[in-house]
mmCIF entry with sequence, helices, sheets and N, C-alpha, C, O atoms, coordinates in Angstrom:
data_MODEL
# 
_entry.id   MODEL 
# 
_entity.id                         1 
_entity.type                       polymer 
_entity.pdbx_number_of_molecules   1 
# 
_entity_poly.entity_id                      1 
_entity_poly.type                           'polypeptide(L)' 
_entity_poly.nstd_linkage                   no 
_entity_poly.nstd_monomer                   no 
_entity_poly.pdbx_seq_one_letter_code       MKKVEIREANEITVKNIQAYMEKTVTRFGSGAKVDCPKEFLGKKVFLIIKKDEE 
_entity_poly.pdbx_seq_one_letter_code_can   MKKVEIREANEITVKNIQAYMEKTVTRFGSGAKVDCPKEFLGKKVFLIIKKDEE 
_entity_poly.pdbx_strand_id                 A 
# 
loop_
_entity_poly_seq.entity_id 
_entity_poly_seq.num 
_entity_poly_seq.mon_id 
_entity_poly_seq.hetero 
1 1  MET n 
1 2  LYS n 
1 3  LYS n 
1 4  VAL n 
1 5  GLU n 
1 6  ILE n 
1 7  ARG n 
1 8  GLU n 
1 9  ALA n 
1 10 ASN n 
1 11 GLU n 
1 12 ILE n 
1 13 THR n 
1 14 VAL n 
1 15 LYS n 
1 16 ASN n 
1 17 ILE n 
1 18 GLN n 
1 19 ALA n 
1 20 TYR n 
1 21 MET n 
1 22 GLU n 
1 23 LYS n 
1 24 THR n 
1 25 VAL n 
1 26 THR n 
1 27 ARG n 
1 28 PHE n 
1 29 GLY n 
1 30 SER n 
1 31 GLY n 
1 32 ALA n 
1 33 LYS n 
1 34 VAL n 
1 35 ASP n 
1 36 CYS n 
1 37 PRO n 
1 38 LYS n 
1 39 GLU n 
1 40 PHE n 
1 41 LEU n 
1 42 GLY n 
1 43 LYS n 
1 44 LYS n 
1 45 VAL n 
1 46 PHE n 
1 47 LEU n 
1 48 ILE n 
1 49 ILE n 
1 50 LYS n 
1 51 LYS n 
1 52 ASP n 
1 53 GLU n 
1 54 GLU n 
# 
_struct_asym.id          A 
_struct_asym.entity_id   1 
# 
_struct_conf.conf_type_id            HELX_P 
_struct_conf.id                      HELX_P1 
_struct_conf.pdbx_PDB_helix_id       AA1 
_struct_conf.beg_label_comp_id       LYS 
_struct_conf.beg_label_asym_id       A 
_struct_conf.beg_label_seq_id        38 
_struct_conf.pdbx_beg_PDB_ins_code   ? 
_struct_conf.end_label_comp_id       PHE 
_struct_conf.end_label_asym_id       A 
_struct_conf.end_label_seq_id        40 
_struct_conf.pdbx_end_PDB_ins_code   ? 
_struct_conf.beg_auth_comp_id        LYS 
_struct_conf.beg_auth_asym_id        A 
_struct_conf.beg_auth_seq_id         38 
_struct_conf.end_auth_comp_id        PHE 
_struct_conf.end_auth_asym_id        A 
_struct_conf.end_auth_seq_id         40 
_struct_conf.pdbx_PDB_helix_class    5 
_struct_conf.details                 ? 
_struct_conf.pdbx_PDB_helix_length   3 
# 
_struct_conf_type.id          HELX_P 
_struct_conf_type.criteria    ? 
_struct_conf_type.reference   ? 
# 
_struct_sheet.id               AA1 
_struct_sheet.type             ? 
_struct_sheet.number_strands   2 
_struct_sheet.details          ? 
# 
_struct_sheet_order.sheet_id     AA1 
_struct_sheet_order.range_id_1   1 
_struct_sheet_order.range_id_2   2 
_struct_sheet_order.offset       ? 
_struct_sheet_order.sense        anti-parallel 
# 
loop_
_struct_sheet_range.sheet_id 
_struct_sheet_range.id 
_struct_sheet_range.beg_label_comp_id 
_struct_sheet_range.beg_label_asym_id 
_struct_sheet_range.beg_label_seq_id 
_struct_sheet_range.pdbx_beg_PDB_ins_code 
_struct_sheet_range.end_label_comp_id 
_struct_sheet_range.end_label_asym_id 
_struct_sheet_range.end_label_seq_id 
_struct_sheet_range.pdbx_end_PDB_ins_code 
_struct_sheet_range.beg_auth_comp_id 
_struct_sheet_range.beg_auth_asym_id 
_struct_sheet_range.beg_auth_seq_id 
_struct_sheet_range.end_auth_comp_id 
_struct_sheet_range.end_auth_asym_id 
_struct_sheet_range.end_auth_seq_id 
AA1 1 THR A 26 ? PHE A 28 ? THR A 26 PHE A 28 
AA1 2 GLY A 31 ? LYS A 33 ? GLY A 31 LYS A 33 
# 
loop_
_atom_site.group_PDB 
_atom_site.id 
_atom_site.type_symbol 
_atom_site.label_atom_id 
_atom_site.label_alt_id 
_atom_site.label_comp_id 
_atom_site.label_asym_id 
_atom_site.label_entity_id 
_atom_site.label_seq_id 
_atom_site.pdbx_PDB_ins_code 
_atom_site.Cartn_x 
_atom_site.Cartn_y 
_atom_site.Cartn_z 
_atom_site.occupancy 
_atom_site.B_iso_or_equiv 
_atom_site.pdbx_formal_charge 
_atom_site.auth_seq_id 
_atom_site.auth_comp_id 
_atom_site.auth_asym_id 
_atom_site.auth_atom_id 
_atom_site.pdbx_PDB_model_num 
ATOM 1   N N  . MET A 1 1  ? 6.424   -17.408 -9.704  1.00 0.00 ? 1  MET A N  1 
ATOM 2   C CA . MET A 1 1  ? 6.180   -16.221 -8.918  1.00 0.00 ? 1  MET A CA 1 
ATOM 3   C C  . MET A 1 1  ? 4.771   -16.289 -8.332  1.00 0.00 ? 1  MET A C  1 
ATOM 4   O O  . MET A 1 1  ? 3.829   -16.682 -9.020  1.00 0.00 ? 1  MET A O  1 
ATOM 5   N N  . LYS A 1 2  ? 4.628   -15.912 -7.076  1.00 0.00 ? 2  LYS A N  1 
ATOM 6   C CA . LYS A 1 2  ? 3.340   -15.934 -6.393  1.00 0.00 ? 2  LYS A CA 1 
ATOM 7   C C  . LYS A 1 2  ? 2.478   -14.757 -6.862  1.00 0.00 ? 2  LYS A C  1 
ATOM 8   O O  . LYS A 1 2  ? 2.963   -13.630 -6.954  1.00 0.00 ? 2  LYS A O  1 
ATOM 9   N N  . LYS A 1 3  ? 1.219   -15.016 -7.154  1.00 0.00 ? 3  LYS A N  1 
ATOM 10  C CA . LYS A 1 3  ? 0.285   -13.981 -7.591  1.00 0.00 ? 3  LYS A CA 1 
ATOM 11  C C  . LYS A 1 3  ? -0.466  -13.457 -6.369  1.00 0.00 ? 3  LYS A C  1 
ATOM 12  O O  . LYS A 1 3  ? -0.943  -14.238 -5.546  1.00 0.00 ? 3  LYS A O  1 
ATOM 13  N N  . VAL A 1 4  ? -0.568  -12.144 -6.253  1.00 0.00 ? 4  VAL A N  1 
ATOM 14  C CA . VAL A 1 4  ? -1.230  -11.507 -5.122  1.00 0.00 ? 4  VAL A CA 1 
ATOM 15  C C  . VAL A 1 4  ? -2.718  -11.379 -5.414  1.00 0.00 ? 4  VAL A C  1 
ATOM 16  O O  . VAL A 1 4  ? -3.105  -10.933 -6.494  1.00 0.00 ? 4  VAL A O  1 
ATOM 17  N N  . GLU A 1 5  ? -3.558  -11.770 -4.450  1.00 0.00 ? 5  GLU A N  1 
ATOM 18  C CA . GLU A 1 5  ? -5.004  -11.634 -4.604  1.00 0.00 ? 5  GLU A CA 1 
ATOM 19  C C  . GLU A 1 5  ? -5.384  -10.165 -4.432  1.00 0.00 ? 5  GLU A C  1 
ATOM 20  O O  . GLU A 1 5  ? -4.974  -9.523  -3.465  1.00 0.00 ? 5  GLU A O  1 
ATOM 21  N N  . ILE A 1 6  ? -6.164  -9.636  -5.367  1.00 0.00 ? 6  ILE A N  1 
ATOM 22  C CA . ILE A 1 6  ? -6.606  -8.247  -5.306  1.00 0.00 ? 6  ILE A CA 1 
ATOM 23  C C  . ILE A 1 6  ? -8.108  -8.235  -5.082  1.00 0.00 ? 6  ILE A C  1 
ATOM 24  O O  . ILE A 1 6  ? -8.859  -8.905  -5.792  1.00 0.00 ? 6  ILE A O  1 
ATOM 25  N N  . ARG A 1 7  ? -8.540  -7.464  -4.083  1.00 0.00 ? 7  ARG A N  1 
ATOM 26  C CA . ARG A 1 7  ? -9.968  -7.323  -3.791  1.00 0.00 ? 7  ARG A CA 1 
ATOM 27  C C  . ARG A 1 7  ? -10.374 -5.873  -3.988  1.00 0.00 ? 7  ARG A C  1 
ATOM 28  O O  . ARG A 1 7  ? -9.679  -4.961  -3.542  1.00 0.00 ? 7  ARG A O  1 
ATOM 29  N N  . GLU A 1 8  ? -11.504 -5.662  -4.658  1.00 0.00 ? 8  GLU A N  1 
ATOM 30  C CA . GLU A 1 8  ? -12.019 -4.313  -4.837  1.00 0.00 ? 8  GLU A CA 1 
ATOM 31  C C  . GLU A 1 8  ? -13.075 -4.045  -3.780  1.00 0.00 ? 8  GLU A C  1 
ATOM 32  O O  . GLU A 1 8  ? -13.898 -4.909  -3.478  1.00 0.00 ? 8  GLU A O  1 
ATOM 33  N N  . ALA A 1 9  ? -13.046 -2.837  -3.216  1.00 0.00 ? 9  ALA A N  1 
ATOM 34  C CA . ALA A 1 9  ? -14.020 -2.455  -2.192  1.00 0.00 ? 9  ALA A CA 1 
ATOM 35  C C  . ALA A 1 9  ? -14.233 -0.950  -2.244  1.00 0.00 ? 9  ALA A C  1 
ATOM 36  O O  . ALA A 1 9  ? -13.377 -0.212  -2.732  1.00 0.00 ? 9  ALA A O  1 
ATOM 37  N N  . ASN A 1 10 ? -15.356 -0.506  -1.748  1.00 0.00 ? 10 ASN A N  1 
ATOM 38  C CA . ASN A 1 10 ? -15.664 0.920   -1.692  1.00 0.00 ? 10 ASN A CA 1 
ATOM 39  C C  . ASN A 1 10 ? -15.377 1.510   -0.324  1.00 0.00 ? 10 ASN A C  1 
ATOM 40  O O  . ASN A 1 10 ? -15.296 2.730   -0.183  1.00 0.00 ? 10 ASN A O  1 
ATOM 41  N N  . GLU A 1 11 ? -15.224 0.677   0.669   1.00 0.00 ? 11 GLU A N  1 
ATOM 42  C CA . GLU A 1 11 ? -15.022 1.164   2.029   1.00 0.00 ? 11 GLU A CA 1 
ATOM 43  C C  . GLU A 1 11 ? -14.160 0.172   2.798   1.00 0.00 ? 11 GLU A C  1 
ATOM 44  O O  . GLU A 1 11 ? -14.242 -1.037  2.582   1.00 0.00 ? 11 GLU A O  1 
ATOM 45  N N  . ILE A 1 12 ? -13.343 0.692   3.686   1.00 0.00 ? 12 ILE A N  1 
ATOM 46  C CA . ILE A 1 12 ? -12.507 -0.162  4.530   1.00 0.00 ? 12 ILE A CA 1 
ATOM 47  C C  . ILE A 1 12 ? -12.451 0.445   5.919   1.00 0.00 ? 12 ILE A C  1 
ATOM 48  O O  . ILE A 1 12 ? -12.353 1.663   6.066   1.00 0.00 ? 12 ILE A O  1 
ATOM 49  N N  . THR A 1 13 ? -12.513 -0.406  6.945   1.00 0.00 ? 13 THR A N  1 
ATOM 50  C CA . THR A 1 13 ? -12.413 0.030   8.328   1.00 0.00 ? 13 THR A CA 1 
ATOM 51  C C  . THR A 1 13 ? -11.207 -0.664  8.939   1.00 0.00 ? 13 THR A C  1 
ATOM 52  O O  . THR A 1 13 ? -11.074 -1.885  8.851   1.00 0.00 ? 13 THR A O  1 
ATOM 53  N N  . VAL A 1 14 ? -10.321 0.122   9.562   1.00 0.00 ? 14 VAL A N  1 
ATOM 54  C CA . VAL A 1 14 ? -9.103  -0.437  10.143  1.00 0.00 ? 14 VAL A CA 1 
ATOM 55  C C  . VAL A 1 14 ? -8.997  0.026   11.591  1.00 0.00 ? 14 VAL A C  1 
ATOM 56  O O  . VAL A 1 14 ? -9.202  1.202   11.891  1.00 0.00 ? 14 VAL A O  1 
ATOM 57  N N  . LYS A 1 15 ? -8.675  -0.903  12.485  1.00 0.00 ? 15 LYS A N  1 
ATOM 58  C CA . LYS A 1 15 ? -8.495  -0.583  13.899  1.00 0.00 ? 15 LYS A CA 1 
ATOM 59  C C  . LYS A 1 15 ? -7.023  -0.699  14.263  1.00 0.00 ? 15 LYS A C  1 
ATOM 60  O O  . LYS A 1 15 ? -6.254  -1.348  13.553  1.00 0.00 ? 15 LYS A O  1 
ATOM 61  N N  . ASN A 1 16 ? -6.632  -0.082  15.354  1.00 0.00 ? 16 ASN A N  1 
ATOM 62  C CA . ASN A 1 16 ? -5.262  -0.151  15.874  1.00 0.00 ? 16 ASN A CA 1 
ATOM 63  C C  . ASN A 1 16 ? -4.230  0.375   14.877  1.00 0.00 ? 16 ASN A C  1 
ATOM 64  O O  . ASN A 1 16 ? -3.207  -0.268  14.642  1.00 0.00 ? 16 ASN A O  1 
ATOM 65  N N  . ILE A 1 17 ? -4.497  1.532   14.297  1.00 0.00 ? 17 ILE A N  1 
ATOM 66  C CA . ILE A 1 17 ? -3.576  2.133   13.334  1.00 0.00 ? 17 ILE A CA 1 
ATOM 67  C C  . ILE A 1 17 ? -2.398  2.765   14.069  1.00 0.00 ? 17 ILE A C  1 
ATOM 68  O O  . ILE A 1 17 ? -2.590  3.567   14.982  1.00 0.00 ? 17 ILE A O  1 
ATOM 69  N N  . GLN A 1 18 ? -1.198  2.408   13.675  1.00 0.00 ? 18 GLN A N  1 
ATOM 70  C CA . GLN A 1 18 ? 0.004   3.020   14.258  1.00 0.00 ? 18 GLN A CA 1 
ATOM 71  C C  . GLN A 1 18 ? 0.343   4.306   13.524  1.00 0.00 ? 18 GLN A C  1 
ATOM 72  O O  . GLN A 1 18 ? 0.762   5.284   14.143  1.00 0.00 ? 18 GLN A O  1 
ATOM 73  N N  . ALA A 1 19 ? 0.167   4.312   12.212  1.00 0.00 ? 19 ALA A N  1 
ATOM 74  C CA . ALA A 1 19 ? 0.476   5.485   11.395  1.00 0.00 ? 19 ALA A CA 1 
ATOM 75  C C  . ALA A 1 19 ? -0.185  5.307   10.043  1.00 0.00 ? 19 ALA A C  1 
ATOM 76  O O  . ALA A 1 19 ? -0.584  4.204   9.669   1.00 0.00 ? 19 ALA A O  1 
ATOM 77  N N  . TYR A 1 20 ? -0.294  6.408   9.317   1.00 0.00 ? 20 TYR A N  1 
ATOM 78  C CA . TYR A 1 20 ? -0.727  6.309   7.926   1.00 0.00 ? 20 TYR A CA 1 
ATOM 79  C C  . TYR A 1 20 ? -0.052  7.416   7.141   1.00 0.00 ? 20 TYR A C  1 
ATOM 80  O O  . TYR A 1 20 ? 0.320   8.449   7.699   1.00 0.00 ? 20 TYR A O  1 
ATOM 81  N N  . MET A 1 21 ? 0.104   7.197   5.852   1.00 0.00 ? 21 MET A N  1 
ATOM 82  C CA . MET A 1 21 ? 0.768   8.172   5.001   1.00 0.00 ? 21 MET A CA 1 
ATOM 83  C C  . MET A 1 21 ? 0.246   8.025   3.585   1.00 0.00 ? 21 MET A C  1 
ATOM 84  O O  . MET A 1 21 ? -0.287  6.976   3.222   1.00 0.00 ? 21 MET A O  1 
ATOM 85  N N  . GLU A 1 22 ? 0.396   9.064   2.787   1.00 0.00 ? 22 GLU A N  1 
ATOM 86  C CA . GLU A 1 22 ? 0.014   8.998   1.382   1.00 0.00 ? 22 GLU A CA 1 
ATOM 87  C C  . GLU A 1 22 ? 1.284   9.151   0.555   1.00 0.00 ? 22 GLU A C  1 
ATOM 88  O O  . GLU A 1 22 ? 2.008   10.136  0.696   1.00 0.00 ? 22 GLU A O  1 
ATOM 89  N N  . LYS A 1 23 ? 1.548   8.185   -0.297  1.00 0.00 ? 23 LYS A N  1 
ATOM 90  C CA . LYS A 1 23 ? 2.757   8.167   -1.115  1.00 0.00 ? 23 LYS A CA 1 
ATOM 91  C C  . LYS A 1 23 ? 2.391   7.880   -2.559  1.00 0.00 ? 23 LYS A C  1 
ATOM 92  O O  . LYS A 1 23 ? 1.267   7.471   -2.851  1.00 0.00 ? 23 LYS A O  1 
ATOM 93  N N  . THR A 1 24 ? 3.337   8.093   -3.461  1.00 0.00 ? 24 THR A N  1 
ATOM 94  C CA . THR A 1 24 ? 3.163   7.788   -4.867  1.00 0.00 ? 24 THR A CA 1 
ATOM 95  C C  . THR A 1 24 ? 3.998   6.560   -5.213  1.00 0.00 ? 24 THR A C  1 
ATOM 96  O O  . THR A 1 24 ? 5.142   6.438   -4.776  1.00 0.00 ? 24 THR A O  1 
ATOM 97  N N  . VAL A 1 25 ? 3.429   5.662   -5.991  1.00 0.00 ? 25 VAL A N  1 
ATOM 98  C CA . VAL A 1 25 ? 4.146   4.473   -6.442  1.00 0.00 ? 25 VAL A CA 1 
ATOM 99  C C  . VAL A 1 25 ? 5.156   4.915   -7.502  1.00 0.00 ? 25 VAL A C  1 
ATOM 100 O O  . VAL A 1 25 ? 4.818   5.674   -8.411  1.00 0.00 ? 25 VAL A O  1 
ATOM 101 N N  . THR A 1 26 ? 6.405   4.434   -7.379  1.00 0.00 ? 26 THR A N  1 
ATOM 102 C CA . THR A 1 26 ? 7.458   4.805   -8.319  1.00 0.00 ? 26 THR A CA 1 
ATOM 103 C C  . THR A 1 26 ? 8.046   3.557   -8.982  1.00 0.00 ? 26 THR A C  1 
ATOM 104 O O  . THR A 1 26 ? 7.906   2.444   -8.476  1.00 0.00 ? 26 THR A O  1 
ATOM 105 N N  . ARG A 1 27 ? 8.709   3.769   -10.128 1.00 0.00 ? 27 ARG A N  1 
ATOM 106 C CA . ARG A 1 27 ? 9.352   2.663   -10.849 1.00 0.00 ? 27 ARG A CA 1 
ATOM 107 C C  . ARG A 1 27 ? 10.500  2.090   -10.017 1.00 0.00 ? 27 ARG A C  1 
ATOM 108 O O  . ARG A 1 27 ? 11.187  2.814   -9.295  1.00 0.00 ? 27 ARG A O  1 
ATOM 109 N N  . PHE A 1 28 ? 10.692  0.768   -10.136 1.00 0.00 ? 28 PHE A N  1 
ATOM 110 C CA . PHE A 1 28 ? 11.806  0.101   -9.485  1.00 0.00 ? 28 PHE A CA 1 
ATOM 111 C C  . PHE A 1 28 ? 12.153  -1.114  -10.335 1.00 0.00 ? 28 PHE A C  1 
ATOM 112 O O  . PHE A 1 28 ? 11.518  -2.161  -10.212 1.00 0.00 ? 28 PHE A O  1 
ATOM 113 N N  . GLY A 1 29 ? 13.152  -0.979  -11.192 1.00 0.00 ? 29 GLY A N  1 
ATOM 114 C CA . GLY A 1 29 ? 13.510  -2.065  -12.108 1.00 0.00 ? 29 GLY A CA 1 
ATOM 115 C C  . GLY A 1 29 ? 12.348  -2.356  -13.039 1.00 0.00 ? 29 GLY A C  1 
ATOM 116 O O  . GLY A 1 29 ? 11.862  -1.459  -13.727 1.00 0.00 ? 29 GLY A O  1 
ATOM 117 N N  . SER A 1 30 ? 11.894  -3.622  -13.066 1.00 0.00 ? 30 SER A N  1 
ATOM 118 C CA . SER A 1 30 ? 10.763  -3.985  -13.914 1.00 0.00 ? 30 SER A CA 1 
ATOM 119 C C  . SER A 1 30 ? 9.456   -3.991  -13.130 1.00 0.00 ? 30 SER A C  1 
ATOM 120 O O  . SER A 1 30 ? 8.437   -4.482  -13.617 1.00 0.00 ? 30 SER A O  1 
ATOM 121 N N  . GLY A 1 31 ? 9.484   -3.441  -11.904 1.00 0.00 ? 31 GLY A N  1 
ATOM 122 C CA . GLY A 1 31 ? 8.292   -3.407  -11.070 1.00 0.00 ? 31 GLY A CA 1 
ATOM 123 C C  . GLY A 1 31 ? 8.036   -2.017  -10.537 1.00 0.00 ? 31 GLY A C  1 
ATOM 124 O O  . GLY A 1 31 ? 8.327   -1.021  -11.200 1.00 0.00 ? 31 GLY A O  1 
ATOM 125 N N  . ALA A 1 32 ? 7.488   -1.953  -9.331  1.00 0.00 ? 32 ALA A N  1 
ATOM 126 C CA . ALA A 1 32 ? 7.175   -0.676  -8.708  1.00 0.00 ? 32 ALA A CA 1 
ATOM 127 C C  . ALA A 1 32 ? 7.355   -0.811  -7.198  1.00 0.00 ? 32 ALA A C  1 
ATOM 128 O O  . ALA A 1 32 ? 7.427   -1.918  -6.664  1.00 0.00 ? 32 ALA A O  1 
ATOM 129 N N  . LYS A 1 33 ? 7.427   0.345   -6.514  1.00 0.00 ? 33 LYS A N  1 
ATOM 130 C CA . LYS A 1 33 ? 7.608   0.333   -5.061  1.00 0.00 ? 33 LYS A CA 1 
ATOM 131 C C  . LYS A 1 33 ? 6.947   1.558   -4.455  1.00 0.00 ? 33 LYS A C  1 
ATOM 132 O O  . LYS A 1 33 ? 6.661   2.539   -5.142  1.00 0.00 ? 33 LYS A O  1 
ATOM 133 N N  . VAL A 1 34 ? 6.710   1.478   -3.145  1.00 0.00 ? 34 VAL A N  1 
ATOM 134 C CA . VAL A 1 34 ? 6.238   2.613   -2.369  1.00 0.00 ? 34 VAL A CA 1 
ATOM 135 C C  . VAL A 1 34 ? 7.215   2.766   -1.209  1.00 0.00 ? 34 VAL A C  1 
ATOM 136 O O  . VAL A 1 34 ? 7.395   1.835   -0.423  1.00 0.00 ? 34 VAL A O  1 
ATOM 137 N N  . ASP A 1 35 ? 7.843   3.928   -1.097  1.00 0.00 ? 35 ASP A N  1 
ATOM 138 C CA . ASP A 1 35 ? 8.798   4.165   -0.010  1.00 0.00 ? 35 ASP A CA 1 
ATOM 139 C C  . ASP A 1 35 ? 8.063   4.409   1.299   1.00 0.00 ? 35 ASP A C  1 
ATOM 140 O O  . ASP A 1 35 ? 6.981   4.995   1.323   1.00 0.00 ? 35 ASP A O  1 
ATOM 141 N N  . CYS A 1 36 ? 8.672   3.949   2.390   1.00 0.00 ? 36 CYS A N  1 
ATOM 142 C CA . CYS A 1 36 ? 8.167   4.260   3.727   1.00 0.00 ? 36 CYS A CA 1 
ATOM 143 C C  . CYS A 1 36 ? 9.356   4.263   4.694   1.00 0.00 ? 36 CYS A C  1 
ATOM 144 O O  . CYS A 1 36 ? 10.407  3.704   4.378   1.00 0.00 ? 36 CYS A O  1 
ATOM 145 N N  . PRO A 1 37 ? 9.202   4.882   5.860   1.00 0.00 ? 37 PRO A N  1 
ATOM 146 C CA . PRO A 1 37 ? 10.301  4.956   6.821   1.00 0.00 ? 37 PRO A CA 1 
ATOM 147 C C  . PRO A 1 37 ? 10.756  3.570   7.280   1.00 0.00 ? 37 PRO A C  1 
ATOM 148 O O  . PRO A 1 37 ? 9.946   2.653   7.409   1.00 0.00 ? 37 PRO A O  1 
ATOM 149 N N  . LYS A 1 38 ? 12.061  3.429   7.526   1.00 0.00 ? 38 LYS A N  1 
ATOM 150 C CA . LYS A 1 38 ? 12.588  2.117   7.921   1.00 0.00 ? 38 LYS A CA 1 
ATOM 151 C C  . LYS A 1 38 ? 12.131  1.677   9.300   1.00 0.00 ? 38 LYS A C  1 
ATOM 152 O O  . LYS A 1 38 ? 12.339  0.520   9.665   1.00 0.00 ? 38 LYS A O  1 
ATOM 153 N N  . GLU A 1 39 ? 11.519  2.554   10.074  1.00 0.00 ? 39 GLU A N  1 
ATOM 154 C CA . GLU A 1 39 ? 10.977  2.148   11.376  1.00 0.00 ? 39 GLU A CA 1 
ATOM 155 C C  . GLU A 1 39 ? 9.868   1.103   11.221  1.00 0.00 ? 39 GLU A C  1 
ATOM 156 O O  . GLU A 1 39 ? 9.502   0.431   12.185  1.00 0.00 ? 39 GLU A O  1 
ATOM 157 N N  . PHE A 1 40 ? 9.333   0.973   9.988   1.00 0.00 ? 40 PHE A N  1 
ATOM 158 C CA . PHE A 1 40 ? 8.265   0.007   9.737   1.00 0.00 ? 40 PHE A CA 1 
ATOM 159 C C  . PHE A 1 40 ? 8.777   -1.293  9.124   1.00 0.00 ? 40 PHE A C  1 
ATOM 160 O O  . PHE A 1 40 ? 7.971   -2.141  8.742   1.00 0.00 ? 40 PHE A O  1 
ATOM 161 N N  . LEU A 1 41 ? 10.096  -1.474  9.019   1.00 0.00 ? 41 LEU A N  1 
ATOM 162 C CA . LEU A 1 41 ? 10.657  -2.737  8.519   1.00 0.00 ? 41 LEU A CA 1 
ATOM 163 C C  . LEU A 1 41 ? 10.134  -3.900  9.353   1.00 0.00 ? 41 LEU A C  1 
ATOM 164 O O  . LEU A 1 41 ? 10.145  -3.845  10.583  1.00 0.00 ? 41 LEU A O  1 
ATOM 165 N N  . GLY A 1 42 ? 9.684   -4.935  8.692   1.00 0.00 ? 42 GLY A N  1 
ATOM 166 C CA . GLY A 1 42 ? 9.186   -6.117  9.384   1.00 0.00 ? 42 GLY A CA 1 
ATOM 167 C C  . GLY A 1 42 ? 7.733   -6.011  9.825   1.00 0.00 ? 42 GLY A C  1 
ATOM 168 O O  . GLY A 1 42 ? 7.179   -6.986  10.332  1.00 0.00 ? 42 GLY A O  1 
ATOM 169 N N  . LYS A 1 43 ? 7.102   -4.859  9.647   1.00 0.00 ? 43 LYS A N  1 
ATOM 170 C CA . LYS A 1 43 ? 5.704   -4.681  10.034  1.00 0.00 ? 43 LYS A CA 1 
ATOM 171 C C  . LYS A 1 43 ? 4.803   -5.163  8.912   1.00 0.00 ? 43 LYS A C  1 
ATOM 172 O O  . LYS A 1 43 ? 5.196   -5.127  7.746   1.00 0.00 ? 43 LYS A O  1 
ATOM 173 N N  . LYS A 1 44 ? 3.605   -5.612  9.242   1.00 0.00 ? 44 LYS A N  1 
ATOM 174 C CA . LYS A 1 44 ? 2.611   -5.975  8.246   1.00 0.00 ? 44 LYS A CA 1 
ATOM 175 C C  . LYS A 1 44 ? 1.885   -4.703  7.837   1.00 0.00 ? 44 LYS A C  1 
ATOM 176 O O  . LYS A 1 44 ? 1.449   -3.930  8.690   1.00 0.00 ? 44 LYS A O  1 
ATOM 177 N N  . VAL A 1 45 ? 1.756   -4.487  6.542   1.00 0.00 ? 45 VAL A N  1 
ATOM 178 C CA . VAL A 1 45 ? 1.111   -3.265  6.036   1.00 0.00 ? 45 VAL A CA 1 
ATOM 179 C C  . VAL A 1 45 ? 0.042   -3.640  5.011   1.00 0.00 ? 45 VAL A C  1 
ATOM 180 O O  . VAL A 1 45 ? 0.053   -4.734  4.447   1.00 0.00 ? 45 VAL A O  1 
ATOM 181 N N  . PHE A 1 46 ? -0.867  -2.718  4.790   1.00 0.00 ? 46 PHE A N  1 
ATOM 182 C CA . PHE A 1 46 ? -1.880  -2.857  3.751   1.00 0.00 ? 46 PHE A CA 1 
ATOM 183 C C  . PHE A 1 46 ? -1.685  -1.717  2.766   1.00 0.00 ? 46 PHE A C  1 
ATOM 184 O O  . PHE A 1 46 ? -1.513  -0.565  3.165   1.00 0.00 ? 46 PHE A O  1 
ATOM 185 N N  . LEU A 1 47 ? -1.710  -2.033  1.500   1.00 0.00 ? 47 LEU A N  1 
ATOM 186 C CA . LEU A 1 47 ? -1.579  -1.025  0.465   1.00 0.00 ? 47 LEU A CA 1 
ATOM 187 C C  . LEU A 1 47 ? -2.946  -0.847  -0.177  1.00 0.00 ? 47 LEU A C  1 
ATOM 188 O O  . LEU A 1 47 ? -3.525  -1.801  -0.696  1.00 0.00 ? 47 LEU A O  1 
ATOM 189 N N  . ILE A 1 48 ? -3.460  0.377   -0.139  1.00 0.00 ? 48 ILE A N  1 
ATOM 190 C CA . ILE A 1 48 ? -4.772  0.683   -0.698  1.00 0.00 ? 48 ILE A CA 1 
ATOM 191 C C  . ILE A 1 48 ? -4.552  1.532   -1.946  1.00 0.00 ? 48 ILE A C  1 
ATOM 192 O O  . ILE A 1 48 ? -3.911  2.582   -1.881  1.00 0.00 ? 48 ILE A O  1 
ATOM 193 N N  . ILE A 1 49 ? -5.076  1.085   -3.071  1.00 0.00 ? 49 ILE A N  1 
ATOM 194 C CA . ILE A 1 49 ? -4.938  1.808   -4.328  1.00 0.00 ? 49 ILE A CA 1 
ATOM 195 C C  . ILE A 1 49 ? -6.200  2.646   -4.536  1.00 0.00 ? 49 ILE A C  1 
ATOM 196 O O  . ILE A 1 49 ? -7.303  2.106   -4.617  1.00 0.00 ? 49 ILE A O  1 
ATOM 197 N N  . LYS A 1 50 ? -6.031  3.969   -4.621  1.00 0.00 ? 50 LYS A N  1 
ATOM 198 C CA . LYS A 1 50 ? -7.161  4.864   -4.815  1.00 0.00 ? 50 LYS A CA 1 
ATOM 199 C C  . LYS A 1 50 ? -7.518  4.946   -6.292  1.00 0.00 ? 50 LYS A C  1 
ATOM 200 O O  . LYS A 1 50 ? -6.638  4.912   -7.152  1.00 0.00 ? 50 LYS A O  1 
ATOM 201 N N  . LYS A 1 51 ? -8.824  5.056   -6.589  1.00 0.00 ? 51 LYS A N  1 
ATOM 202 C CA . LYS A 1 51 ? -9.249  5.284   -7.966  1.00 0.00 ? 51 LYS A CA 1 
ATOM 203 C C  . LYS A 1 51 ? -8.860  6.689   -8.365  1.00 0.00 ? 51 LYS A C  1 
ATOM 204 O O  . LYS A 1 51 ? -8.815  7.591   -7.529  1.00 0.00 ? 51 LYS A O  1 
ATOM 205 N N  . ASP A 1 52 ? -8.575  6.877   -9.660  1.00 0.00 ? 52 ASP A N  1 
ATOM 206 C CA . ASP A 1 52 ? -8.253  8.217   -10.152 1.00 0.00 ? 52 ASP A CA 1 
ATOM 207 C C  . ASP A 1 52 ? -9.439  9.131   -9.937  1.00 0.00 ? 52 ASP A C  1 
ATOM 208 O O  . ASP A 1 52 ? -10.577 8.771   -10.240 1.00 0.00 ? 52 ASP A O  1 
ATOM 209 N N  . GLU A 1 53 ? -9.167  10.324  -9.408  1.00 0.00 ? 53 GLU A N  1 
ATOM 210 C CA . GLU A 1 53 ? -10.219 11.300  -9.204  1.00 0.00 ? 53 GLU A CA 1 
ATOM 211 C C  . GLU A 1 53 ? -10.461 12.013  -10.519 1.00 0.00 ? 53 GLU A C  1 
ATOM 212 O O  . GLU A 1 53 ? -9.517  12.454  -11.174 1.00 0.00 ? 53 GLU A O  1 
ATOM 213 N N  . GLU A 1 54 ? -11.708 12.127  -10.903 1.00 0.00 ? 54 GLU A N  1 
ATOM 214 C CA . GLU A 1 54 ? -12.032 12.756  -12.193 1.00 0.00 ? 54 GLU A CA 1 
ATOM 215 C C  . GLU A 1 54 ? -12.543 14.145  -11.996 1.00 0.00 ? 54 GLU A C  1 
ATOM 216 O O  . GLU A 1 54 ? -12.866 14.828  -12.968 1.00 0.00 ? 54 GLU A O  1 
# 
């Protein structure tokens, strides 16, 4: 299985945004998933994990 590289950062700048949404990660078998509209099938996306707010 391919391992995904994870980078930690405090700030990110993104240009040419088509859309953005806030979702919750849910269980899916032995893994997890984030739902999004099927209009984005085949699109390249970035998943940003927010730190827990205290």
